Structures are given as C-alpha cells and as structure tokens.
C-alpha positions in Angstrom: 82.2 17.6 14.0 80.4 20.7 15.1 83.7 22.6 15.5 84.8 21.5 12.0 81.6 22.8 10.5 82.1 26.1 12.4 85.6 26.4 10.9 84.2 25.8 7.4 81.4 28.3 8.1 83.8 31.0 9.2 86.2 30.5 6.2 83.3 30.4 3.7 81.8 33.6 5.2 85.1 35.4 5.0 86.0 34.2 1.5 82.5 35.2 0.3 83.1 38.6 1.8 86.4 38.9 0.0 84.9 37.8 -3.4 81.9 40.1 -2.8 84.4 43.0 -2.6 85.7 42.1 -6.1 82.1 41.6 -7.3 80.8 44.9 -6.1 83.8 46.8 -7.4 83.5 45.1 -10.8 79.8 46.0 -11.1 80.5 49.6 -10.1 83.1 50.0 -12.8 81.0 48.2 -15.5 83.1 45.1 -15.7 81.1 42.0 -16.5 81.1 39.2 -13.9 80.7 35.7 -15.6 80.6 33.7 -12.4 80.5 34.1 -8.6 81.7 30.8 -7.1 81.8 29.7 -3.5 84.5 27.1 -3.0 86.9 25.8 -5.7 85.8 23.6 -8.6 84.7 20.9 -9.5 81.2 22.4 -9.4 78.6 21.0 -7.1 75.5 23.1 -7.7 74.4 26.1 -9.8 72.0 28.5 -8.0 71.1 30.2 -11.3 72.0 33.1 -13.5 71.2 36.7 -12.9 72.1 39.0 -15.8 75.6 38.1 -17.0 76.5 36.3 -13.7 76.2 32.6 -12.9 76.2 31.8 -9.1 77.7 28.5 -8.2 78.6 26.3 -5.2 81.8 24.1 -5.6 83.0 21.0 -3.8 86.3 22.3 -2.3 85.1 24.7 0.5 88.3 26.5 1.4 88.1 29.1 -1.3 86.0 31.1 -3.8 86.3 33.2 -6.9 84.9 35.8 -9.2 85.4 35.0 -12.9 85.5 38.3 -14.8 84.9 38.8 -18.5 88.4 39.4 -20.0 90.2 38.3 -16.9 94.0 37.8 -16.9 95.2 35.3 -19.6 91.8 35.3 -21.4 91.5 36.7 -24.9 88.2 38.4 -24.2 87.8 42.0 -25.3 85.0 44.5 -25.7 82.5 46.3 -23.5 82.8 45.1 -19.9 86.2 43.5 -20.3 88.5 43.6 -17.3 91.7 43.6 -19.3 90.4 46.4 -21.5 89.7 48.6 -18.5 92.3 51.1 -17.5 94.9 50.0 -14.9 93.5 52.2 -12.2 90.1 50.4 -12.5 91.8 47.0 -12.5 93.8 47.9 -9.4 90.6 49.1 -7.6 88.8 45.9 -8.4 91.7 43.8 -7.2 92.2 45.8 -3.9 88.4 45.6 -3.2 88.7 42.1 -1.9 91.3 43.0 0.7 89.2 46.1 1.6 86.1 43.8 2.1 88.1 41.6 4.5 89.3 44.6 6.4 85.7 45.9 6.7 84.5 42.4 7.7 87.3 42.3 10.4 86.2 45.6 11.8 82.5 44.5 11.8 83.4 41.2 13.5 85.5 43.1 16.1 82.5 45.4 16.7 80.3 42.4 17.4 82.9 40.8 19.6 83.3 43.9 21.8 79.6 44.3 22.1 79.2 40.7 23.1 82.1 41.1 25.6 85.7 40.1 25.2 88.8 40.8 27.3 90.2 44.2 26.7 92.7 46.5 28.5 91.3 49.5 30.3 92.8 52.4 32.2 90.3 52.4 35.1 87.1 50.5 35.9 83.6 52.0 35.6 81.1 51.5 38.4 79.8 48.0 38.4 82.4 46.8 35.9 84.2 43.5 36.8 87.9 43.6 36.2 90.9 41.3 36.4 94.6 42.1 37.0 96.6 40.3 34.3 100.4 39.9 34.0 101.4 41.5 30.7 105.2 40.9 31.0 107.7 39.3 33.3 111.3 40.5 33.5 113.9 37.8 32.9 115.7 36.8 36.2 113.2 38.7 38.3 111.6 37.4 41.6 108.4 37.0 39.7 110.0 34.7 37.1 111.7 32.7 39.8 108.4 32.3 41.5 106.8 30.8 38.4 104.7 33.8 37.4 104.2 34.0 33.6 102.5 36.4 31.1 98.8 35.9 31.0 98.5 34.9 34.7 95.8 36.6 36.7 96.9 38.3 40.0 94.2 37.3 42.5 95.8 38.9 45.6 99.0 40.4 47.0 99.6 40.5 50.7 102.4 41.1 53.2 103.4 39.0 56.2 100.8 40.8 58.3 97.9 40.1 55.8 97.7 43.7 54.6 96.8 44.1 50.9 96.4 46.9 48.4 93.3 49.1 48.8 92.2 48.1 45.3 93.2 45.7 42.5 94.7 48.1 40.0 98.2 48.2 38.5 99.1 51.5 40.3 97.8 50.3 43.7 99.5 46.9 43.5 102.8 48.5 42.3 102.7 51.1 45.2 101.9 48.4 47.7 104.9 46.3 46.6 107.2 49.2 46.7 106.1 50.4 50.1 107.0 47.1 51.6 110.7 47.9 51.0 111.8 44.5 49.9 109.9 42.5 52.5 108.4 39.1 51.6 105.0 39.2 49.8 102.5 36.4 49.2 101.1 36.5 45.6 98.2 34.3 44.6 97.8 33.8 40.9 95.4 32.0 38.5 97.7 30.6 35.7 96.9 31.6 32.2 94.4 29.2 30.5 92.8 28.1 33.8 89.4 29.3 35.1 87.7 29.5 38.4 84.9 27.0 38.9 81.2 28.0 39.5 81.1 30.4 42.4 84.9 30.4 42.5 85.0 27.2 44.6 87.3 25.2 42.3 90.4 27.4 42.5 93.1 26.1 40.3 95.5 28.7 41.7 99.1 28.9 42.8 100.6 30.8 45.6 104.2 32.1 45.7 106.1 33.9 48.4 108.3 36.6 46.6 110.8 39.1 47.9 110.9 42.4 45.8 114.5 42.8 44.6 116.4 46.1 44.9 118.1 45.1 41.7 114.7 45.1 39.9 113.3 48.6 40.3 110.2 50.4 39.1 110.1 53.8 37.4 110.5 55.5 40.8 113.6 53.5 41.6 111.8 51.3 44.2 112.2 47.5 44.7 109.9 45.5 42.5 108.8 41.9 41.6 109.7 42.4 37.9 106.2 42.2 36.4 104.0 44.5 34.4 100.3 44.2 35.0 97.3 45.6 33.1 93.7 46.0 34.1 91.4 43.8 31.9 87.6 43.7 31.6 85.2 41.7 29.5 82.3 44.1 30.1 80.2 44.4 26.9 80.4 47.8 25.1 77.5 49.7 23.6 77.4 49.4 19.8 78.8 52.9 19.2 81.7 52.4 21.6 82.3 48.9 20.2 82.4 50.3 16.7 85.0 52.9 17.7 87.1 50.5 19.7 87.0 48.0 16.8 89.0 50.5 14.6 91.9 50.3 17.0 91.6 46.5 17.3 91.6 46.2 13.5 94.6 48.5 13.1 96.6 46.7 15.8 95.8 43.3 14.3 97.0 44.5 10.9 100.3 45.8 12.3 101.0 42.7 14.4 100.1 40.3 11.6 102.1 42.1 9.0 105.1 42.1 11.3 104.7 38.4 12.1 104.4 37.6 8.4 107.4 39.7 7.6 109.4 37.8 10.2 108.4 34.5 8.6 109.3 35.7 5.1 112.7 37.0 6.4 113.4 33.6 7.9 112.4 31.8 4.7 114.8 34.0 2.7 117.6 33.1 5.0 116.7 29.4 4.6 115.4 29.1 8.1 111.7 29.1 7.3 109.5 26.6 9.1 105.9 25.9 7.8 105.0 24.7 11.3 104.8 28.4 12.2 101.8 28.7 10.0 98.3 27.4 10.8 95.9 26.2 8.1 92.2 25.4 8.1 92.7 22.0 9.9 94.9 23.7 12.6 92.1 26.2 13.2 89.9 23.5 14.7 91.5 23.7 18.1 91.5 27.5 18.2 87.8 27.6 17.2 86.9 24.9 19.8 88.5 27.0 22.5 86.8 30.2 21.3 83.4 28.5 21.1 83.8 27.3 24.7 84.6 30.8 25.8 81.6 32.4 24.2 80.2 34.2 21.1 82.5 37.2 21.6 85.6 35.0 21.4 84.4 33.3 18.2 83.7 36.7 16.6 87.1 38.0 17.7 88.9 34.9 16.2 86.9 35.4 12.9 88.0 39.0 12.8 91.6 37.9 13.3 91.3 35.4 10.4 89.6 38.0 8.1 92.5 40.4 8.6 95.0 37.6 8.1 93.3 36.8 4.8 93.5 40.5 3.7 97.3 40.6 4.4 98.0 37.2 2.8 96.2 38.3 -0.3 98.5 41.3 -0.6 101.6 39.1 -0.8 103.0 39.5 -4.4 102.5 35.9 -5.4 101.0 35.2 -8.8 97.3 34.3 -8.6 96.9 36.3 -5.4 95.6 39.9 -5.5 99.0 41.1 -4.4 100.8 39.3 -7.3 98.3 40.8 -9.8 98.7 44.2 -8.4 102.5 43.8 -8.7 102.1 42.9 -12.4 99.9 45.9 -12.9 102.6 48.1 -11.4 105.2 46.7 -13.8 102.9 47.2 -16.7 102.3 50.8 -15.7 106.1 51.4 -15.3 106.8 49.9 -18.8 103.7 51.5 -20.3 102.7 48.3 -22.1 100.7 45.2 -21.2 102.4 42.0 -20.3 102.1 39.1 -22.8 98.9 37.0 -22.1 101.0 33.8 -22.4 103.3 35.0 -19.7 100.4 36.1 -17.4 98.8 32.7 -17.9 102.1 30.9 -17.0 102.6 33.1 -13.9 99.0 32.5 -12.8 99.4 28.7 -13.2 102.7 28.9 -11.2 101.1 30.9 -8.5 98.2 28.4 -8.2 100.6 25.5 -8.0 102.6 27.2 -5.2 99.5 28.0 -3.2 98.3 24.3 -3.5 101.8 23.1 -2.4 101.7 25.5 0.6 98.2 24.4 1.5 99.1 20.7 1.4 102.3 21.3 3.4 100.5 23.4 6.1 97.6 20.9 6.3 100.1 18.1 6.8 101.8 20.0 9.7 98.4 20.8 11.2 97.5 17.1 11.1 100.8 16.1 12.8 100.1 18.7 15.5 96.6 17.3 16.1 98.0 13.7 16.3 101.0 14.5 18.4 
C-alpha cells in the first residue's frame, strides 16, 4: 500500500510539473488559463479560483491538464485566446510542458547524486568506497562460461599462489590477468541484485576458476577473461558537482530512452510490436519498491527517469499529446491556414481514445506480470 501511494505521489508530482510548464508559459504570453486540474475528471474537489483560473483535484490520479481559453476545438476568441495567439506562441506553450519535465528530471538527478547513487568514475578519491562492476561479457569467453554476467561485482581475483592485484581498479585487474599468461585464476563475484549482509558476513557470492584465453585478447594483444569492468562509487556529491553531473545523466537518459522508444515504434510498424515491453503505473510498483529499499537516492533517480520518459512520450506526434498538437501546428504553418476546428476536435478525440486503449492494454500486461 505504501509503495502504491509512493508511485501515485511520484506520478502526480511529475504530471503537475508538466502542466505547470504549460501554465507558466501561458501566463507569460498572456493566454488565459481557465482551469488547472490535477488528475483526470470527474472532479473530486475545487480548491478555489484565483483570477481567471480554477484549481481542481480530480478522481483519476494518473494525469492532469491545463484548460486554456480558446484551446483546440473550442470556438473561443478574443483577448487571451490560445487559438488567436500566433503559432510561435502556441508552440512555446505546448513545448513548455516537456521542458518542465526535463528540468524536473535534472533536479531529481541532482538530488539523487547528492544523496548518493551508483555512478562510474575514472579513479577513486581518498576515503571513497568503490566497487568493481562487470559492464560487459564477451560471448563465448571464459568469463561467460564461468557464469559471470553484466552487473556482477568483482570481489577478488587471485592466482594459484594467492597473489592478487595491488588495487581493485579496472587497469590493475586487467594487467594482473594478462601478466599471468593464461594460467588459472580464481574470481570471486557478487551476482547482480544480491547484497552483502551486515558486516559482510552473509556473503551470497560465487567463485569460479577461469583460464584466460589466448583467443580472447585485450587491447595489448594479451590473454583475457572476456570482461569489461568499470569502477563504481555511491559516494554523495556536493550540490554543485551533483548539479553538473546531473546534466550528463539527463542527456544520457534522453538519448537512451529515445532510442528505446524508436526501436519499439519500428517493431510496431513491422507488425512485431509487443506492449509487454512497456511498463505502466501498475508495473512501476515493483521498481519503486526496490528503489525505496535501496534508499532515497534510488527513488529520486527512478523519478528522474520517469520524468524524462514523460517528456519524450509527450513529444510523440499522437493527437491529444503535445507532440501531436505541435505536428498540427507545423502543418498549419506550412499551409499558412488554420485547420478546421471540427477536424481538430475529431483528431483530439481519436488521440484520447488511443491513449486510453494503450493505458488499459499496458495496465493489463502489468497486472499479468505481477500475478505471474
């Protein structure tokens, strides 16, 4: 129950941030805002009215909206009308929601990095605790044969005489393996997803004896195990460093999410789409539970990831989403005339129906995963 409330809280926070972007932009450009709603109707509660804007809370929590005077499909004209504003202003108001989610993602990443989350570093600072994590395993390599997988933590590497690298860094471990010239090595790993118990006493580890293969070589042409390792720390960053690092995290998440979404769309166009690849609000329960157990930083990181996902999803050119409305604005600009209001209303209704269908289908798949 607590996890479910946390999921709803995260989604409401991010949706409010998105709608707040539209709201602020509309106010800046003099467009009247008739209603700022949290959740989708039917209406549950009205907080009150300030100026032209009514603030409401609605029963369906997974959404929100800003109702503008003269919005798409409404025959409302005059001072402060959205549809009477020039197309550049309309586009800026529409893109403001996505911008707000991107800013929220950056702010959440900043908080996560300040709280302390796993991140890759080049070298450790004095007093900084680090872990050696497997980033990649070469197919058919000794490491794969020995059961080592991406995400595993390398706890130790030693030869038949008990000698070990002078330090736990990617370079030192790689050099140590190569210097043994293909002789057997004992590698102790902590499989991904497992943790050491208090004081390190409950060690859910595995140990494998591996022989570096001459067929699997490193950059210097020396025998290797076929793994790529990185140095990872969860040491909290100062606010200034966290804010700077958060820009990179936000950019990387945008790129990876856009590529992933592009792959899903490409599969769908080929008739190979599978909605089970997409996670909805119900499916987030498990992810949020795991993040909550890991700490505040992990929850903030997950919220940042969701915020950036919301930004990208809203850019998809589906009617009723910001991307669809921006697409229509582009067509209107190219044709140099507005689209018929009836056609805009029909497109908006179609888009809402499609979104509802997708939400129902994704939620159904989420429930099946939880049950099975």
